[in-house]
PDB file of all heavy atoms in Angstrom:
ATOM      1  N   MET A   1     107.243  33.696  62.535  1.00  0.00           N
ATOM      2  CA  MET A   1     106.173  33.241  63.410  1.00  0.00           C
ATOM      3  C   MET A   1     106.717  32.318  64.516  1.00  0.00           C
ATOM      4  O   MET A   1     106.346  32.434  65.649  1.00  0.00           O
ATOM      5  CB  MET A   1     105.100  32.573  62.574  1.00  0.00           C
ATOM      6  CG  MET A   1     103.999  31.942  63.359  1.00  0.00           C
ATOM      7  SD  MET A   1     102.769  33.164  63.711  1.00  0.00           S
ATOM      8  CE  MET A   1     101.495  32.119  64.323  1.00  0.00           C
ATOM      9  N   ALA A   2     107.617  31.409  64.126  1.00  0.00           N
ATOM     10  CA  ALA A   2     108.154  30.473  65.112  1.00  0.00           C
ATOM     11  C   ALA A   2     108.906  31.200  66.228  1.00  0.00           C
ATOM     12  O   ALA A   2     108.870  30.787  67.383  1.00  0.00           O
ATOM     13  CB  ALA A   2     109.052  29.463  64.429  1.00  0.00           C
ATOM     14  N   GLN A   3     109.596  32.299  65.861  1.00  0.00           N
ATOM     15  CA  GLN A   3     110.309  33.065  66.885  1.00  0.00           C
ATOM     16  C   GLN A   3     109.357  33.638  67.912  1.00  0.00           C
ATOM     17  O   GLN A   3     109.622  33.622  69.111  1.00  0.00           O
ATOM     18  CB  GLN A   3     111.079  34.219  66.244  1.00  0.00           C
ATOM     19  CG  GLN A   3     112.461  33.868  65.817  1.00  0.00           C
ATOM     20  CD  GLN A   3     113.181  35.108  65.296  1.00  0.00           C
ATOM     21  OE1 GLN A   3     112.605  35.939  64.615  1.00  0.00           O
ATOM     22  NE2 GLN A   3     114.440  35.228  65.637  1.00  0.00           N
ATOM     23  N   LYS A   4     108.199  34.145  67.450  1.00  0.00           N
ATOM     24  CA  LYS A   4     107.226  34.708  68.365  1.00  0.00           C
ATOM     25  C   LYS A   4     106.641  33.637  69.299  1.00  0.00           C
ATOM     26  O   LYS A   4     106.445  33.873  70.470  1.00  0.00           O
ATOM     27  CB  LYS A   4     106.095  35.380  67.589  1.00  0.00           C
ATOM     28  CG  LYS A   4     106.535  36.690  66.936  1.00  0.00           C
ATOM     29  CD  LYS A   4     105.397  37.383  66.277  1.00  0.00           C
ATOM     30  CE  LYS A   4     105.870  38.663  65.623  1.00  0.00           C
ATOM     31  NZ  LYS A   4     104.781  39.408  65.028  1.00  0.00           N
ATOM     32  N   VAL A   5     106.378  32.486  68.731  1.00  0.00           N
ATOM     33  CA  VAL A   5     105.857  31.386  69.551  1.00  0.00           C
ATOM     34  C   VAL A   5     106.885  30.988  70.606  1.00  0.00           C
ATOM     35  O   VAL A   5     106.566  30.827  71.771  1.00  0.00           O
ATOM     36  CB  VAL A   5     105.482  30.160  68.687  1.00  0.00           C
ATOM     37  CG1 VAL A   5     105.153  28.961  69.534  1.00  0.00           C
ATOM     38  CG2 VAL A   5     104.335  30.498  67.761  1.00  0.00           C
ATOM     39  N   GLY A   6     108.172  30.896  70.180  1.00  0.00           N
ATOM     40  CA  GLY A   6     109.212  30.581  71.147  1.00  0.00           C
ATOM     41  C   GLY A   6     109.353  31.620  72.228  1.00  0.00           C
ATOM     42  O   GLY A   6     109.517  31.312  73.400  1.00  0.00           O
ATOM     43  N   ALA A   7     109.242  32.862  71.861  1.00  0.00           N
ATOM     44  CA  ALA A   7     109.320  33.967  72.840  1.00  0.00           C
ATOM     45  C   ALA A   7     108.153  33.913  73.813  1.00  0.00           C
ATOM     46  O   ALA A   7     108.316  34.148  75.020  1.00  0.00           O
ATOM     47  CB  ALA A   7     109.382  35.319  72.144  1.00  0.00           C
ATOM     48  N   MET A   8     106.974  33.620  73.292  1.00  0.00           N
ATOM     49  CA  MET A   8     105.777  33.540  74.176  1.00  0.00           C
ATOM     50  C   MET A   8     105.912  32.384  75.147  1.00  0.00           C
ATOM     51  O   MET A   8     105.559  32.475  76.323  1.00  0.00           O
ATOM     52  CB  MET A   8     104.505  33.405  73.350  1.00  0.00           C
ATOM     53  CG  MET A   8     104.117  34.682  72.625  1.00  0.00           C
ATOM     54  SD  MET A   8     103.896  36.078  73.736  1.00  0.00           S
ATOM     55  CE  MET A   8     102.478  35.545  74.672  1.00  0.00           C
ATOM     56  N   GLU A   9     106.399  31.218  74.679  1.00  0.00           N
ATOM     57  CA  GLU A   9     106.610  30.084  75.564  1.00  0.00           C
ATOM     58  C   GLU A   9     107.615  30.434  76.652  1.00  0.00           C
ATOM     59  O   GLU A   9     107.423  30.086  77.820  1.00  0.00           O
ATOM     60  CB  GLU A   9     107.028  28.874  74.770  1.00  0.00           C
ATOM     61  CG  GLU A   9     105.895  28.284  73.937  1.00  0.00           C
ATOM     62  CD  GLU A   9     106.360  27.114  73.081  1.00  0.00           C
ATOM     63  OE1 GLU A   9     107.569  26.725  73.144  1.00  0.00           O
ATOM     64  OE2 GLU A   9     105.526  26.585  72.345  1.00  0.00           O
ATOM     65  N   THR A  10     108.669  31.109  76.270  1.00  0.00           N
ATOM     66  CA  THR A  10     109.683  31.534  77.250  1.00  0.00           C
ATOM     67  C   THR A  10     109.079  32.451  78.287  1.00  0.00           C
ATOM     68  O   THR A  10     109.317  32.323  79.481  1.00  0.00           O
ATOM     69  CB  THR A  10     110.873  32.179  76.538  1.00  0.00           C
ATOM     70  OG1 THR A  10     111.411  31.258  75.621  1.00  0.00           O
ATOM     71  CG2 THR A  10     111.950  32.608  77.502  1.00  0.00           C
ATOM     72  N   ALA A  11     108.269  33.419  77.856  1.00  0.00           N
ATOM     73  CA  ALA A  11     107.612  34.364  78.769  1.00  0.00           C
ATOM     74  C   ALA A  11     106.676  33.622  79.690  1.00  0.00           C
ATOM     75  O   ALA A  11     106.652  33.883  80.898  1.00  0.00           O
ATOM     76  CB  ALA A  11     106.870  35.438  77.975  1.00  0.00           C
ATOM     77  N   ALA A  12     105.923  32.669  79.148  1.00  0.00           N
ATOM     78  CA  ALA A  12     104.981  31.903  79.995  1.00  0.00           C
ATOM     79  C   ALA A  12     105.731  31.082  81.038  1.00  0.00           C
ATOM     80  O   ALA A  12     105.350  31.035  82.202  1.00  0.00           O
ATOM     81  CB  ALA A  12     104.119  30.990  79.115  1.00  0.00           C
ATOM     82  N   ASP A  13     106.850  30.480  80.648  1.00  0.00           N
ATOM     83  CA  ASP A  13     107.659  29.717  81.607  1.00  0.00           C
ATOM     84  C   ASP A  13     108.221  30.617  82.687  1.00  0.00           C
ATOM     85  O   ASP A  13     108.231  30.282  83.873  1.00  0.00           O
ATOM     86  CB  ASP A  13     108.824  28.995  80.880  1.00  0.00           C
ATOM     87  CG  ASP A  13     108.352  27.873  79.982  1.00  0.00           C
ATOM     88  OD1 ASP A  13     107.223  27.393  80.206  1.00  0.00           O
ATOM     89  OD2 ASP A  13     109.078  27.521  79.068  1.00  0.00           O
ATOM     90  N   PHE A  14     108.673  31.775  82.300  1.00  0.00           N
ATOM     91  CA  PHE A  14     109.207  32.761  83.274  1.00  0.00           C
ATOM     92  C   PHE A  14     108.135  33.132  84.255  1.00  0.00           C
ATOM     93  O   PHE A  14     108.373  33.159  85.492  1.00  0.00           O
ATOM     94  CB  PHE A  14     109.712  34.004  82.531  1.00  0.00           C
ATOM     95  CG  PHE A  14     110.033  35.164  83.450  1.00  0.00           C
ATOM     96  CD1 PHE A  14     111.203  35.178  84.152  1.00  0.00           C
ATOM     97  CD2 PHE A  14     109.140  36.198  83.608  1.00  0.00           C
ATOM     98  CE1 PHE A  14     111.511  36.233  85.007  1.00  0.00           C
ATOM     99  CE2 PHE A  14     109.408  37.261  84.462  1.00  0.00           C
ATOM    100  CZ  PHE A  14     110.604  37.262  85.164  1.00  0.00           C
ATOM    101  N   LEU A  15     106.925  33.451  83.780  1.00  0.00           N
ATOM    102  CA  LEU A  15     105.849  33.859  84.694  1.00  0.00           C
ATOM    103  C   LEU A  15     105.439  32.709  85.620  1.00  0.00           C
ATOM    104  O   LEU A  15     105.153  32.933  86.787  1.00  0.00           O
ATOM    105  CB  LEU A  15     104.655  34.364  83.879  1.00  0.00           C
ATOM    106  CG  LEU A  15     104.923  35.672  83.127  1.00  0.00           C
ATOM    107  CD1 LEU A  15     103.760  36.012  82.207  1.00  0.00           C
ATOM    108  CD2 LEU A  15     105.199  36.812  84.100  1.00  0.00           C
ATOM    109  N   ARG A  16     105.418  31.497  85.104  1.00  0.00           N
ATOM    110  CA  ARG A  16     105.087  30.338  85.954  1.00  0.00           C
ATOM    111  C   ARG A  16     106.124  30.189  87.078  1.00  0.00           C
ATOM    112  O   ARG A  16     105.774  29.949  88.213  1.00  0.00           O
ATOM    113  CB  ARG A  16     105.047  29.064  85.135  1.00  0.00           C
ATOM    114  CG  ARG A  16     103.709  28.819  84.498  1.00  0.00           C
ATOM    115  CD  ARG A  16     103.620  27.389  83.916  1.00  0.00           C
ATOM    116  NE  ARG A  16     102.827  27.486  82.735  1.00  0.00           N
ATOM    117  CZ  ARG A  16     103.283  27.612  81.484  1.00  0.00           C
ATOM    118  NH1 ARG A  16     104.554  27.612  81.268  1.00  0.00           N
ATOM    119  NH2 ARG A  16     102.456  27.698  80.483  1.00  0.00           N
ATOM    120  N   ARG A  17     107.383  30.328  86.725  1.00  0.00           N
ATOM    121  CA  ARG A  17     108.432  30.224  87.745  1.00  0.00           C
ATOM    122  C   ARG A  17     108.314  31.331  88.777  1.00  0.00           C
ATOM    123  O   ARG A  17     108.461  31.080  89.989  1.00  0.00           O
ATOM    124  CB  ARG A  17     109.821  30.269  87.108  1.00  0.00           C
ATOM    125  CG  ARG A  17     110.218  28.996  86.400  1.00  0.00           C
ATOM    126  CD  ARG A  17     111.702  28.992  86.064  1.00  0.00           C
ATOM    127  NE  ARG A  17     112.138  30.162  85.352  1.00  0.00           N
ATOM    128  CZ  ARG A  17     112.095  30.325  84.028  1.00  0.00           C
ATOM    129  NH1 ARG A  17     111.624  29.365  83.257  1.00  0.00           N
ATOM    130  NH2 ARG A  17     112.538  31.424  83.458  1.00  0.00           N
ATOM    131  N   ARG A  18     108.037  32.547  88.314  1.00  0.00           N
ATOM    132  CA  ARG A  18     107.916  33.679  89.256  1.00  0.00           C
ATOM    133  C   ARG A  18     106.690  33.548  90.150  1.00  0.00           C
ATOM    134  O   ARG A  18     106.728  33.958  91.309  1.00  0.00           O
ATOM    135  CB  ARG A  18     107.842  35.003  88.485  1.00  0.00           C
ATOM    136  CG  ARG A  18     109.079  35.404  87.780  1.00  0.00           C
ATOM    137  CD  ARG A  18     110.140  35.874  88.697  1.00  0.00           C
ATOM    138  NE  ARG A  18     109.666  37.081  89.371  1.00  0.00           N
ATOM    139  CZ  ARG A  18     110.283  37.650  90.361  1.00  0.00           C
ATOM    140  NH1 ARG A  18     111.421  37.173  90.791  1.00  0.00           N
ATOM    141  NH2 ARG A  18     109.803  38.718  90.943  1.00  0.00           N
ATOM    142  N   ALA A  19     105.622  32.984  89.635  1.00  0.00           N
ATOM    143  CA  ALA A  19     104.390  32.819  90.414  1.00  0.00           C
ATOM    144  C   ALA A  19     104.582  31.784  91.504  1.00  0.00           C
ATOM    145  O   ALA A  19     103.939  31.872  92.565  1.00  0.00           O
ATOM    146  CB  ALA A  19     103.229  32.451  89.497  1.00  0.00           C
ATOM    147  N   GLY A  20     105.415  30.781  91.248  1.00  0.00           N
ATOM    148  CA  GLY A  20     105.612  29.736  92.241  1.00  0.00           C
ATOM    149  C   GLY A  20     104.304  29.061  92.560  1.00  0.00           C
ATOM    150  O   GLY A  20     103.564  28.663  91.663  1.00  0.00           O
ATOM    151  N   ASP A  21     103.949  28.977  93.825  1.00  0.00           N
ATOM    152  CA  ASP A  21     102.707  28.322  94.216  1.00  0.00           C
ATOM    153  C   ASP A  21     101.601  29.348  94.537  1.00  0.00           C
ATOM    154  O   ASP A  21     100.629  29.031  95.202  1.00  0.00           O
ATOM    155  CB  ASP A  21     102.947  27.388  95.389  1.00  0.00           C
ATOM    156  CG  ASP A  21     103.466  28.081  96.617  1.00  0.00           C
ATOM    157  OD1 ASP A  21     103.779  29.283  96.551  1.00  0.00           O
ATOM    158  OD2 ASP A  21     103.602  27.416  97.663  1.00  0.00           O
ATOM    159  N   ALA A  22     101.781  30.600  94.087  1.00  0.00           N
ATOM    160  CA  ALA A  22     100.788  31.634  94.309  1.00  0.00           C
ATOM    161  C   ALA A  22      99.510  31.260  93.558  1.00  0.00           C
ATOM    162  O   ALA A  22      99.509  30.611  92.538  1.00  0.00           O
ATOM    163  CB  ALA A  22     101.278  32.987  93.841  1.00  0.00           C
ATOM    164  N   SER A  23      98.381  31.701  94.118  1.00  0.00           N
ATOM    165  CA  SER A  23      97.072  31.399  93.517  1.00  0.00           C
ATOM    166  C   SER A  23      96.402  32.690  93.067  1.00  0.00           C
ATOM    167  O   SER A  23      96.841  33.803  93.404  1.00  0.00           O
ATOM    168  CB  SER A  23      96.195  30.671  94.500  1.00  0.00           C
ATOM    169  OG  SER A  23      95.833  31.580  95.556  1.00  0.00           O
ATOM    170  N   GLY A  24      95.291  32.545  92.390  1.00  0.00           N
ATOM    171  CA  GLY A  24      94.469  33.695  92.039  1.00  0.00           C
ATOM    172  C   GLY A  24      93.971  34.424  93.265  1.00  0.00           C
ATOM    173  O   GLY A  24      93.872  35.655  93.287  1.00  0.00           O
ATOM    174  N   ASP A  25      93.668  33.678  94.318  1.00  0.00           N
ATOM    175  CA  ASP A  25      93.232  34.295  95.589  1.00  0.00           C
ATOM    176  C   ASP A  25      94.334  35.145  96.179  1.00  0.00           C
ATOM    177  O   ASP A  25      94.084  36.214  96.719  1.00  0.00           O
ATOM    178  CB  ASP A  25      92.793  33.228  96.605  1.00  0.00           C
ATOM    179  CG  ASP A  25      91.480  32.571  96.222  1.00  0.00           C
ATOM    180  OD1 ASP A  25      90.703  33.185  95.474  1.00  0.00           O
ATOM    181  OD2 ASP A  25      91.243  31.446  96.693  1.00  0.00           O
ATOM    182  N   ASP A  26      95.581  34.649  96.086  1.00  0.00           N
ATOM    183  CA  ASP A  26      96.726  35.433  96.594  1.00  0.00           C
ATOM    184  C   ASP A  26      96.836  36.767  95.833  1.00  0.00           C
ATOM    185  O   ASP A  26      97.064  37.806  96.438  1.00  0.00           O
ATOM    186  CB  ASP A  26      98.034  34.659  96.443  1.00  0.00           C
ATOM    187  CG  ASP A  26      98.079  33.416  97.310  1.00  0.00           C
ATOM    188  OD1 ASP A  26      97.425  33.396  98.369  1.00  0.00           O
ATOM    189  OD2 ASP A  26      98.790  32.471  96.921  1.00  0.00           O
ATOM    190  N   PHE A  27      96.652  36.694  94.519  1.00  0.00           N
ATOM    191  CA  PHE A  27      96.720  37.889  93.693  1.00  0.00           C
ATOM    192  C   PHE A  27      95.623  38.878  94.047  1.00  0.00           C
ATOM    193  O   PHE A  27      95.837  40.071  94.200  1.00  0.00           O
ATOM    194  CB  PHE A  27      96.637  37.503  92.212  1.00  0.00           C
ATOM    195  CG  PHE A  27      96.787  38.656  91.265  1.00  0.00           C
ATOM    196  CD1 PHE A  27      97.931  39.384  91.246  1.00  0.00           C
ATOM    197  CD2 PHE A  27      95.769  38.960  90.379  1.00  0.00           C
ATOM    198  CE1 PHE A  27      98.097  40.467  90.352  1.00  0.00           C
ATOM    199  CE2 PHE A  27      95.917  40.014  89.494  1.00  0.00           C
ATOM    200  CZ  PHE A  27      97.065  40.775  89.488  1.00  0.00           C
ATOM    201  N   ALA A  28      94.404  38.352  94.300  1.00  0.00           N
ATOM    202  CA  ALA A  28      93.282  39.180  94.684  1.00  0.00           C
ATOM    203  C   ALA A  28      93.547  39.896  96.000  1.00  0.00           C
ATOM    204  O   ALA A  28      93.196  41.069  96.168  1.00  0.00           O
ATOM    205  CB  ALA A  28      92.017  38.367  94.784  1.00  0.00           C
ATOM    206  N   LYS A  29      94.203  39.200  96.927  1.00  0.00           N
ATOM    207  CA  LYS A  29      94.517  39.817  98.225  1.00  0.00           C
ATOM    208  C   LYS A  29      95.484  40.973  98.061  1.00  0.00           C
ATOM    209  O   LYS A  29      95.344  42.030  98.706  1.00  0.00           O
ATOM    210  CB  LYS A  29      95.151  38.791  99.171  1.00  0.00           C
ATOM    211  CG  LYS A  29      94.152  37.764  99.666  1.00  0.00           C
ATOM    212  CD  LYS A  29      94.840  36.706 100.529  1.00  0.00           C
ATOM    213  CE  LYS A  29      93.896  35.576 100.866  1.00  0.00           C
ATOM    214  NZ  LYS A  29      94.570  34.486 101.592  1.00  0.00           N
ATOM    215  N   VAL A  30      96.451  40.837  97.166  1.00  0.00           N
ATOM    216  CA  VAL A  30      97.384  41.960  96.887  1.00  0.00           C
ATOM    217  C   VAL A  30      96.627  43.122  96.287  1.00  0.00           C
ATOM    218  O   VAL A  30      96.830  44.272  96.682  1.00  0.00           O
ATOM    219  CB  VAL A  30      98.527  41.476  95.964  1.00  0.00           C
ATOM    220  CG1 VAL A  30      99.369  42.644  95.476  1.00  0.00           C
ATOM    221  CG2 VAL A  30      99.398  40.453  96.652  1.00  0.00           C
ATOM    222  N   LEU A  31      95.768  42.852  95.332  1.00  0.00           N
ATOM    223  CA  LEU A  31      95.005  43.932  94.708  1.00  0.00           C
ATOM    224  C   LEU A  31      94.094  44.637  95.718  1.00  0.00           C
ATOM    225  O   LEU A  31      93.910  45.830  95.644  1.00  0.00           O
ATOM    226  CB  LEU A  31      94.180  43.392  93.537  1.00  0.00           C
ATOM    227  CG  LEU A  31      94.949  42.953  92.322  1.00  0.00           C
ATOM    228  CD1 LEU A  31      94.021  42.407  91.248  1.00  0.00           C
ATOM    229  CD2 LEU A  31      95.813  44.092  91.746  1.00  0.00           C
ATOM    230  N   ASP A  32      93.521  43.870  96.658  1.00  0.00           N
ATOM    231  CA  ASP A  32      92.682  44.467  97.676  1.00  0.00           C
ATOM    232  C   ASP A  32      93.463  45.450  98.542  1.00  0.00           C
ATOM    233  O   ASP A  32      92.923  46.468  98.988  1.00  0.00           O
ATOM    234  CB  ASP A  32      92.071  43.406  98.581  1.00  0.00           C
ATOM    235  CG  ASP A  32      90.956  42.625  97.895  1.00  0.00           C
ATOM    236  OD1 ASP A  32      90.418  43.129  96.881  1.00  0.00           O
ATOM    237  OD2 ASP A  32      90.626  41.534  98.373  1.00  0.00           O
ATOM    238  N   ARG A  33      94.749  45.185  98.787  1.00  0.00           N
ATOM    239  CA  ARG A  33      95.569  46.105  99.579  1.00  0.00           C
ATOM    240  C   ARG A  33      95.797  47.418  98.847  1.00  0.00           C
ATOM    241  O   ARG A  33      95.988  48.445  99.486  1.00  0.00           O
ATOM    242  CB  ARG A  33      96.890  45.456  99.920  1.00  0.00           C
ATOM    243  CG  ARG A  33      96.760  44.331 100.929  1.00  0.00           C
ATOM    244  CD  ARG A  33      98.086  43.906 101.471  1.00  0.00           C
ATOM    245  NE  ARG A  33      99.211  44.003 100.565  1.00  0.00           N
ATOM    246  CZ  ARG A  33     100.163  43.114 100.432  1.00  0.00           C
ATOM    247  NH1 ARG A  33     100.138  42.035 101.155  1.00  0.00           N
ATOM    248  NH2 ARG A  33     101.150  43.305  99.582  1.00  0.00           N
ATOM    249  N   VAL A  34      95.804  47.396  97.535  1.00  0.00           N
ATOM    250  CA  VAL A  34      96.059  48.577  96.771  1.00  0.00           C
ATOM    251  C   VAL A  34      94.871  49.521  96.845  1.00  0.00           C
ATOM    252  O   VAL A  34      95.031  50.756  96.939  1.00  0.00           O
ATOM    253  CB  VAL A  34      96.336  48.224  95.276  1.00  0.00           C
ATOM    254  CG1 VAL A  34      96.437  49.476  94.429  1.00  0.00           C
ATOM    255  CG2 VAL A  34      97.629  47.397  95.181  1.00  0.00           C
ATOM    256  N   GLY A  35      93.674  48.982  96.819  1.00  0.00           N
ATOM    257  CA  GLY A  35      92.464  49.800  96.881  1.00  0.00           C
ATOM    258  C   GLY A  35      92.210  50.505  95.560  1.00  0.00           C
ATOM    259  O   GLY A  35      92.774  50.157  94.534  1.00  0.00           O
ATOM    260  N   VAL A  36      91.348  51.478  95.602  1.00  0.00           N
ATOM    261  CA  VAL A  36      90.973  52.226  94.387  1.00  0.00           C
ATOM    262  C   VAL A  36      91.654  53.590  94.474  1.00  0.00           C
ATOM    263  O   VAL A  36      91.231  54.452  95.218  1.00  0.00           O
ATOM    264  CB  VAL A  36      89.438  52.364  94.300  1.00  0.00           C
ATOM    265  CG1 VAL A  36      89.072  53.132  93.033  1.00  0.00           C
ATOM    266  CG2 VAL A  36      88.787  51.008  94.293  1.00  0.00           C
ATOM    267  N   LYS A  37      92.720  53.713  93.734  1.00  0.00           N
ATOM    268  CA  LYS A  37      93.442  54.969  93.697  1.00  0.00           C
ATOM    269  C   LYS A  37      93.668  55.352  92.243  1.00  0.00           C
ATOM    270  O   LYS A  37      93.775  54.476  91.397  1.00  0.00           O
ATOM    271  CB  LYS A  37      94.825  54.812  94.366  1.00  0.00           C
ATOM    272  CG  LYS A  37      94.759  54.422  95.822  1.00  0.00           C
ATOM    273  CD  LYS A  37      96.127  54.239  96.397  1.00  0.00           C
ATOM    274  CE  LYS A  37      96.071  53.800  97.855  1.00  0.00           C
ATOM    275  NZ  LYS A  37      97.381  53.507  98.389  1.00  0.00           N
ATOM    276  N   PRO A  38      93.771  56.653  91.974  1.00  0.00           N
ATOM    277  CA  PRO A  38      94.090  57.036  90.595  1.00  0.00           C
ATOM    278  C   PRO A  38      95.505  56.608  90.266  1.00  0.00           C
ATOM    279  O   PRO A  38      96.359  56.477  91.164  1.00  0.00           O
ATOM    280  CB  PRO A  38      93.948  58.562  90.599  1.00  0.00           C
ATOM    281  CG  PRO A  38      94.091  58.940  92.047  1.00  0.00           C
ATOM    282  CD  PRO A  38      93.605  57.800  92.854  1.00  0.00           C
ATOM    283  N   PRO A  39      95.795  56.367  88.986  1.00  0.00           N
ATOM    284  CA  PRO A  39      97.156  56.012  88.606  1.00  0.00           C
ATOM    285  C   PRO A  39      98.147  57.116  88.914  1.00  0.00           C
ATOM    286  O   PRO A  39      97.814  58.297  88.904  1.00  0.00           O
ATOM    287  CB  PRO A  39      97.095  55.716  87.124  1.00  0.00           C
ATOM    288  CG  PRO A  39      95.846  56.383  86.652  1.00  0.00           C
ATOM    289  CD  PRO A  39      94.936  56.488  87.846  1.00  0.00           C
ATOM    290  N   GLN A  40      99.379  56.729  89.160  1.00  0.00           N
ATOM    291  CA  GLN A  40     100.419  57.705  89.351  1.00  0.00           C
ATOM    292  C   GLN A  40     100.744  58.355  88.020  1.00  0.00           C
ATOM    293  O   GLN A  40     100.507  57.756  86.956  1.00  0.00           O
ATOM    294  CB  GLN A  40     101.686  57.044  89.918  1.00  0.00           C
ATOM    295  CG  GLN A  40     101.462  56.470  91.307  1.00  0.00           C
ATOM    296  CD  GLN A  40     102.738  55.839  91.858  1.00  0.00           C
ATOM    297  OE1 GLN A  40     103.721  55.653  91.163  1.00  0.00           O
ATOM    298  NE2 GLN A  40     102.719  55.497  93.112  1.00  0.00           N
ATOM    299  N   PRO A  41     101.258  59.583  88.023  1.00  0.00           N
ATOM    300  CA  PRO A  41     101.600  60.239  86.752  1.00  0.00           C
ATOM    301  C   PRO A  41     102.487  59.366  85.896  1.00  0.00           C
ATOM    302  O   PRO A  41     103.469  58.786  86.364  1.00  0.00           O
ATOM    303  CB  PRO A  41     102.319  61.522  87.189  1.00  0.00           C
ATOM    304  CG  PRO A  41     101.785  61.789  88.570  1.00  0.00           C
ATOM    305  CD  PRO A  41     101.553  60.427  89.169  1.00  0.00           C
ATOM    306  N   GLY A  42     102.112  59.181  84.644  1.00  0.00           N
ATOM    307  CA  GLY A  42     102.857  58.369  83.710  1.00  0.00           C
ATOM    308  C   GLY A  42     102.312  56.937  83.625  1.00  0.00           C
ATOM    309  O   GLY A  42     102.671  56.214  82.695  1.00  0.00           O
ATOM    310  N   ASP A  43     101.454  56.537  84.552  1.00  0.00           N
ATOM    311  CA  ASP A  43     100.877  55.201  84.550  1.00  0.00           C
ATOM    312  C   ASP A  43      99.444  55.178  83.972  1.00  0.00           C
ATOM    313  O   ASP A  43      98.799  54.132  83.990  1.00  0.00           O
ATOM    314  CB  ASP A  43     100.848  54.593  85.951  1.00  0.00           C
ATOM    315  CG  ASP A  43     102.237  54.159  86.412  1.00  0.00           C
ATOM    316  OD1 ASP A  43     103.134  54.061  85.563  1.00  0.00           O
ATOM    317  OD2 ASP A  43     102.373  53.927  87.602  1.00  0.00           O
ATOM    318  N   GLU A  44      98.953  56.288  83.506  1.00  0.00           N
ATOM    319  CA  GLU A  44      97.592  56.363  83.022  1.00  0.00           C
ATOM    320  C   GLU A  44      97.468  55.566  81.712  1.00  0.00           C
ATOM    321  O   GLU A  44      98.441  55.388  80.997  1.00  0.00           O
ATOM    322  CB  GLU A  44      97.192  57.816  82.709  1.00  0.00           C
ATOM    323  CG  GLU A  44      97.345  58.760  83.846  1.00  0.00           C
ATOM    324  CD  GLU A  44      98.711  59.433  83.898  1.00  0.00           C
ATOM    325  OE1 GLU A  44      99.653  59.033  83.162  1.00  0.00           O
ATOM    326  OE2 GLU A  44      98.851  60.388  84.674  1.00  0.00           O
ATOM    327  N   LEU A  45      96.253  55.081  81.471  1.00  0.00           N
ATOM    328  CA  LEU A  45      96.000  54.432  80.203  1.00  0.00           C
ATOM    329  C   LEU A  45      95.889  55.506  79.130  1.00  0.00           C
ATOM    330  O   LEU A  45      95.429  56.634  79.383  1.00  0.00           O
ATOM    331  CB  LEU A  45      94.669  53.650  80.248  1.00  0.00           C
ATOM    332  CG  LEU A  45      94.645  52.439  81.182  1.00  0.00           C
ATOM    333  CD1 LEU A  45      93.265  51.852  81.257  1.00  0.00           C
ATOM    334  CD2 LEU A  45      95.648  51.399  80.700  1.00  0.00           C
ATOM    335  N   PRO A  46      96.289  55.187  77.882  1.00  0.00           N
ATOM    336  CA  PRO A  46      96.198  56.193  76.833  1.00  0.00           C
ATOM    337  C   PRO A  46      94.731  56.506  76.554  1.00  0.00           C
ATOM    338  O   PRO A  46      93.853  55.672  76.686  1.00  0.00           O
ATOM    339  CB  PRO A  46      96.848  55.518  75.620  1.00  0.00           C
ATOM    340  CG  PRO A  46      97.002  54.086  75.977  1.00  0.00           C
ATOM    341  CD  PRO A  46      96.873  53.942  77.440  1.00  0.00           C
ATOM    342  N   PHE A  47      94.470  57.729  76.169  1.00  0.00           N
ATOM    343  CA  PHE A  47      93.112  58.182  75.840  1.00  0.00           C
ATOM    344  C   PHE A  47      92.676  57.546  74.544  1.00  0.00           C
ATOM    345  O   PHE A  47      93.375  57.638  73.554  1.00  0.00           O
ATOM    346  CB  PHE A  47      93.080  59.702  75.751  1.00  0.00           C
ATOM    347  CG  PHE A  47      91.738  60.255  75.402  1.00  0.00           C
ATOM    348  CD1 PHE A  47      90.702  60.193  76.321  1.00  0.00           C
ATOM    349  CD2 PHE A  47      91.494  60.776  74.151  1.00  0.00           C
ATOM    350  CE1 PHE A  47      89.444  60.660  75.985  1.00  0.00           C
ATOM    351  CE2 PHE A  47      90.240  61.248  73.807  1.00  0.00           C
ATOM    352  CZ  PHE A  47      89.231  61.207  74.711  1.00  0.00           C
ATOM    353  N   ASP A  48      91.520  56.907  74.542  1.00  0.00           N
ATOM    354  CA  ASP A  48      90.988  56.267  73.352  1.00  0.00           C
ATOM    355  C   ASP A  48      90.040  57.276  72.679  1.00  0.00           C
ATOM    356  O   ASP A  48      89.049  57.680  73.280  1.00  0.00           O
ATOM    357  CB  ASP A  48      90.233  54.980  73.706  1.00  0.00           C
ATOM    358  CG  ASP A  48      89.796  54.202  72.494  1.00  0.00           C
ATOM    359  OD1 ASP A  48      90.202  54.560  71.367  1.00  0.00           O
ATOM    360  OD2 ASP A  48      89.061  53.217  72.680  1.00  0.00           O
ATOM    361  N   LYS A  49      90.344  57.642  71.473  1.00  0.00           N
ATOM    362  CA  LYS A  49      89.560  58.661  70.760  1.00  0.00           C
ATOM    363  C   LYS A  49      88.295  58.110  70.100  1.00  0.00           C
ATOM    364  O   LYS A  49      87.568  58.840  69.460  1.00  0.00           O
ATOM    365  CB  LYS A  49      90.440  59.344  69.685  1.00  0.00           C
ATOM    366  CG  LYS A  49      91.584  60.089  70.302  1.00  0.00           C
ATOM    367  CD  LYS A  49      92.436  60.740  69.212  1.00  0.00           C
ATOM    368  CE  LYS A  49      93.611  61.454  69.857  1.00  0.00           C
ATOM    369  NZ  LYS A  49      94.503  62.053  68.882  1.00  0.00           N
ATOM    370  N   HIS A  50      88.047  56.802  70.239  1.00  0.00           N
ATOM    371  CA  HIS A  50      86.883  56.179  69.590  1.00  0.00           C
ATOM    372  C   HIS A  50      85.700  56.184  70.461  1.00  0.00           C
ATOM    373  O   HIS A  50      85.575  55.971  71.532  1.00  0.00           O
ATOM    374  CB  HIS A  50      87.185  54.757  69.143  1.00  0.00           C
ATOM    375  CG  HIS A  50      88.335  54.708  68.169  1.00  0.00           C
ATOM    376  ND1 HIS A  50      88.166  54.945  66.837  1.00  0.00           N
ATOM    377  CD2 HIS A  50      89.660  54.451  68.326  1.00  0.00           C
ATOM    378  CE1 HIS A  50      89.333  54.829  66.206  1.00  0.00           C
ATOM    379  NE2 HIS A  50      90.229  54.503  67.112  1.00  0.00           N
TER     380      HIS A  50
END
């Protein structure tokens, strides 16, 4: 369990460093540029049989 916690903290630190001073608004602007497009082949979500 401690290994998983350590790995998650490392991942969180990595993401914080990569984000820098970016904000949620910055992220929304990037998503707005993408628009509504179907996923590229291989990027689809798996089919849920439930």
